[in-house]
N, C-alpha and C positions, 0 to 999 in steps of 0.2 A: 561758553560759546552759545550764542543764539541759534534758534532754530534755522534762520536764514543762513548763518554761517555753517551750520552742519550740512545743510542741503547743498551749498556751494562747494564744500569740501568733498562731499560724496560724488558730486557731478564731475569735479576736477579729477578725482581718483578714477571714476569710471572712464572718463575721456582718455586718461593716460593708459589704462589697461587696454581699451579698445584699440588705441593708436598702435600699441606694441604688436598686435596681431594683424593689423590691417595695412599700415603704411609700408612695411618692408616688402610687401608682395609685388613682384614684377618690376622691382627697381634695383639699380645698382646699389651696392652696400653704403657707399658714401652719401648717396642721395637719400637713402632711407634713414641713415643715421642723422643727417642734418635735419630732416623733417621731424624726426623723433625728438631731437634735442629742443627744437622750437616748441613742440607740443608739451614736453615735459616741463619746460621753464614757464610756459604761459599757455595753458590749455585753450583758453577762449581765443586768443590771438592766433595761436598755432593752428587751431581747427578752422577758423575763418579763412586764414591764408591758404590752408591745404584744400579747402573747398573750392577756392577761386583758381589756385595755381598748382594743384597737386597732381593733375592729370593732363596728359597731352592728347586725350581722345578728341577727335574732331566731329563726332556724331555719327550715327548709323547711316544716315543718308549719304554723307560725304564718303564714308568707308565703302558703302555699296557701290557708289559710282566709280570710285577709284579701282575697286576690285574689277568692275566691268571693263574699264579701259585697259587695265594691266593684263586681263585675259585676252583682249583683242591684240595687245602688243605681243603677247606670248604666241598667239596663233600666227601672226604675221611674220614672226622670227623663227618659227619652228623649223623651217627648212634651210635656214642659213647655216653653212658649215662652220666647224670650230676654227678658232684663230690659227694663224701660221704656227706651225711647230718649230720654226726657226727661233722662236723666243726661248730664252733660257727658262728652265722649268719652273723656277720660283715666280717669274713674272707670268708665265703661261697660266700657272695656278690662280693668280689674282684675276686674270681676265675670265677664267672659268667661274670663279666665285662671283664676279660682278654679274656675269650672265645668269647664274642661278638665282641671284637676288632680284635682278631687274628685268630679266629676259632679253636684254639688249646685248647684241654680239659685238666683237671687235670687227671693224670694217677696214679694208685696205684702200689704198689709192686716194687718200685725202690730202688736199693742199691746205697748209696752215700758214697764215701771216700773223705775226706777233705784233700788236698795236700798243706801244708804250705811251704815246702821246694822248693826252686826255681829249683835247679838242679834235685831234686827228682821228680818233675812233668814231666820234660823232660824225665827222665829215664822211668817213668810209661808210657808215651805216646809212646816212642820207643818200649817198650815191647808189648804194645797192637798192634802196627803196625806189629811187627814181626810175631804176631799170625794171621794176616789177611789172609782170604782165598778168599774173593770176591772183596772187594773195600775198599778204605780209602778215606775219604773226610776231607780235611784240609783247614781251613779258619782263618787267623790271620792278624790283622791290619798291624803289622810290621813282616816280615820274613827276617832272615839273616842267612847266612851259616857260622857259626863261631865255635870255639872250644866247646861251650856249647851246641849249637843246632845240631852239627854234628852228634851225635848218632841218633837223630830223623830223620834228612834229609838223612843220610845213610840208615836207616831202610826203609824210603819211597822209596829210589832209588832201594834198594834190592827187596822190595815188587813188584814194577813195573817190575823188571827184571824177576821175577818169575811168571808174568801173572796177578797179582792183578791190578785192575783198580785203579790208584791213580790220584786223582784230587786235585789241590791246588790253593787256591785264596789268594791273599795278596793285600792290598791297594797299589795303584800306588805311590802316593806321600808319604804316611806314610813309606813305605819300601825304597823308593828312598832317603829319607833323612838320611838313616843310611849308614855309610861307608862300602864299599864292595858290593854295590847294583849290579854293573856290574858283579862282580865275581859271585854273586848269580845266575844271569841270565845264564851266561856261564855254571856253573855247572849244572843248571837245564836242559839246552839244551842237556847236555851229558847224560842225564838219560831218562827213559821212563815215567817220571811224566808229566801229562798234567797240565798245569798252565795258568792262566790268572791274570794280574793286574786288580784290581777292581777300578772303577771310573777313568779310565785313562784320563789325560788331554793332548790331541793330536789335536790341532786346525787344522793342515793341513789334518787330516783325518775326520774332522767334529765332533770330540769329544771334546766339550767344554761346560762347565757349570760353575756354581759358583765354584771357585777352591778350596774352603775349605770345600766342602761337602766331607765326608770321610766314608768309611766303617770300623768301629771301632770293629767289632765283632771278637771274639776268640772262635773257637770250633774245635773239631776233632771227627770224628765218624768212627768206625771200623766195617764193615759188619752189620751196623744197631743195633748191640748189645752192644757195648761199646762206651761211649762218654766222652769227656772232655770239660769243659767250665770254664770261669772265667776271670781274669784280665790280665793274663800274655801274653806277646808277645813272638814271636820266635826269641829271640836274648839273648846275654849274659847280666848279670844284670847291666852292665854300658852302655849298648846300643852301644858298640864298639866305644865310643867317648873318646879320650885322656884326655879331660877336666874333664870328670867324673872320670876316673880312677886316675887322679892326686889328686883330693880331697877326694877319697874314696867313691864317690857317687854310690850307688847301689840301684836298684828297689826292693821293698818288694811286693811280690804277693800272690795271693790265687787262687787255682784252685780246681775243684771237678772232680772226676772220677765217671762215672755213668754206671749203668747197669739197664735194664728194659725198659718199653715201652717209657719212656720219651726221650730215645735216638733217637727214630724215629722222635720226634718233632724237635730235633736239626738238624737232617738229612733234614727235610722239610725246615728248614731255609736255609741250605746250597743249597738245590735244587733250591730255589728261587734266590739266588745270582749267582749260576752257570748259570742259564738261563739267567739272566740279562747280564752276561759278555760274555758268549759263544754262546748264542742262542740255546743251546742244552737242551731239556727238560729231566728231570730225573724223574723216578717213585717216587711218594709220597705215603709213606706207614705210617699209624698211627695204632699202636697196642694198645689193651686194657688189655692185659695179660702180666705177666712177661716174659722177654725174654729168661730166662733159668732156669733150675731147681735150680741153685745156688742162685736165687733171691727170697727172702722172700715175699710171697704174701701180708704179713701185713707190708711191708716196707714203705718207704717214699712216700707220696703223692707229686708229683711234676708237674710243668707246666712251658713250655717255653713261653716266652713273647718277640717276636721280635718287634722292633720299628725302625723308621728312616723316612727319607723324602718321601718314598713311602706310608707312612700312614699319614693321616690328623689329627690323633687323639692323638699323643703323648703318645703312649701306656705305656711307662716306667714311665712317669710323673704321669699319672692317677693312676697306680698301687701304686707307691711309696706314694702318698698323701693319697690315700684311706686306705693303711695299717697303716700309721702313725696316722690317725684319729681313726682307730680301736684299737689302743694301749690302754691298761688299766693299766699297771704297769711299763713297762720298754721298752725303745728304745735304741739301741746301733747302731750308724751309722759309717761307714768308707768310706770316699771318698777323693781321692787325690785333687780333685778340687770341692769344695763346693761353687757354685755360683748359688743359687736358684732363681727361679722366685717367684713372689708374693704368689702363691698358695702353694708352697713347704715351703716358709719361714713361712707363717701363720700356716701351719700344724705343724711344728716342734715347733714353739714358743707356739702356743695354747696347744699342748700336755703338755709342760712343766709347763704352767700356770695352767693347770687343774690337776696338781699333778703327772704326769707321770715322772718317772726318765729318763732323756734324756742325752746321751753322744755322742759326736762327736769326732772321731779320724781323724786328719789331720797331714800332715807333718809339722815339725817345720819350715823348709825352703822349699819353693816351687821350682821346677825345671823350672817353667814358669813365667817369670816376670810379665806379664800383668795379667794372671789369678790368680797368687799368691796375687797381690795387690787387685784385685777385690774380691777375697775370704776374704781378711782381713777386707774389708769394712763392713762385716756382723757380725763380731765377737762381737762388742758391743751389737747389738740387741740380739744375741744369749745369751750372758753372762747376760744381764739384764733380760732376760726371765727366767733364772735359768738353762740354759743348760750348762753342763760340757764340756768344750773344752779341749781335750787332745792332746798334741803336740808330735808327734813321733820324736825321736832325729835325728838331722842332723849328717852326711851328707846323711842319708838314705831317700829315697823317698818312702813314704807309698802309693803304687800305687794300692793296692787291693781295691775292690769295692764290699761292702756287707753290709747288716744290719739284725738285729734281732729284733723281735717284741714279747714281753712277753715270753712265754715259748713254743710257738708253731709255729712261723713263721720265716722264714729265706729267704733272697733273695741274690743271688750272680750273677755276670756276668761282662759284659764290660762296663756298663753304669755309668758314673760319675753322681753326682748330681749337674749338671750345665746346663746352657741354650744350650750350644753346644750339649750335649748328648741328650737332649730333642728334639731339632729341626733340627740339622744339621747332626748328625752322625747316621749311621745305627748301632744299638746295639742289643744285645741279653741278656736277663735276664732270671734267673731261679728262680721260686718261689718253695720253699721246705716246707713242713708242717709236723710237728711231733716233740714231745719233744726231741727224741733221737738226731735228726740232729741238733736241736738248741743247745743242750748240747755240741755237738762237735764244732759248730761255736762259742760257748761261750768260749771254751778253747782257740781258737785263739784270741778272744777279751781280755781274761784275760792276754795273753802273751803281747799283745799291751800295755795293761794298766800297766804291770810291768815295761815296758821300757819308758813309756811316762811320761811327767810332765804336770801338770794341769795349764792352763792359768787362771789368775785372772783378774777381772775387774779393780782392782787397777793397776796392771801391764800394762794393755792395755791402760788405761787412760793416762799413763805417756809417751806415744809415742810422738815423735816430731811431730809438726804440719805439717811439709813438708811431712812426711809419711802418715798422715791422708788425706792430700790433694791429694797425689798420688793414695792412695786407692779409693778415690771417683771418680777420673778421670778414673781410670781403670774399676771401676764399671759401669760407663756410656758407655765405649766402649764395655763391655761384653753384653750390651743389644742390640748392633747393629747386631742383627741376622736377 
């Protein structure tokens, strides 16, 4: 062996030994093992990949700012009383968990409108913006100015022109990947809308971090009294991509329109992100009474649960698993990307094995190659546990993200049930409690069920070996978080 060969072998051995003691720290075991496997197989490639993608830290400055706004939220909510004790103990425990993690309490007296129609939700948001008097706060992972979103963007521009303070946030890379991004910036610059890209990657300006950390939240707040959240991005249903239009691929979404005190919690989430991107602090208000005379004081109990790299507690994952363990009769899950960690997989399979009726709605064909195959690797375990897997027909992408538990719990938001949403994305989820809102969510699930077909274990077992192999490889890459 040459001297160079000896040096390279020594460096490779040193890298492997160092990785054994460094990589597992602070990571879930499956993630640590996946990174270690990559480094052991190829130290150079593994270490370079780990350098760029191995940490979800967002930087000291951003963490300091987030800590500041979280402290302001904590102070604003300190005097808010506990949630209604009429809740069953297991659900009450989850609301207390959420408050411990986020400082945001359960609020009573909220009005919820479920918006299943894609264009209809844009119309509803535009109407709310046209009625704005003081301010509009808009935050969407993807924002595009196209023929579908134009009514809303025009309404925002008009509101800014008449003196309403309009603030807009959109994810830098998420929106940049959509055709027409430069046109979006040009048109925004011609308005009075104040905007900032979220989590920008600009190395020359000292803005660099793990490049796949994204702000995936979707919300809109008008005057602190009307709010919207859910799964929908601000773009037309085919994401302005000719390849989607060619095959008829369109995204299926679900949003909710909100009135009442929970809107202020959505606003607090926006305030935290606006501070992170602009450096400008906004007033954080949390109300405990209904926001208008039109809101029934006996309406929906609701609680906003933000999550993301700024939190060390994976708030969405903890809420999801806790609610699934609390289920007594029925669970209906909808997630476009179902790539669970061990805790979530155990929660859903355990629920089925103890007699809870569990169904999972997913797309028949995923729009993402790697994630789609990683998701497929879990179907056998789900089917063998007795979970009903329902495939929403191609070429549509079932992108809505929500679930219901028994007859009294519903959750909707931006969070997928995958490792990325738990550890890498900033997300926002909305917990809604009450039989009436669950019935309305069940109507959406019934619609999905009428369109979907049921996957059987026999059908899944007949898949070619090459696809099963590919599923398992992609499952491994999904753990590299």
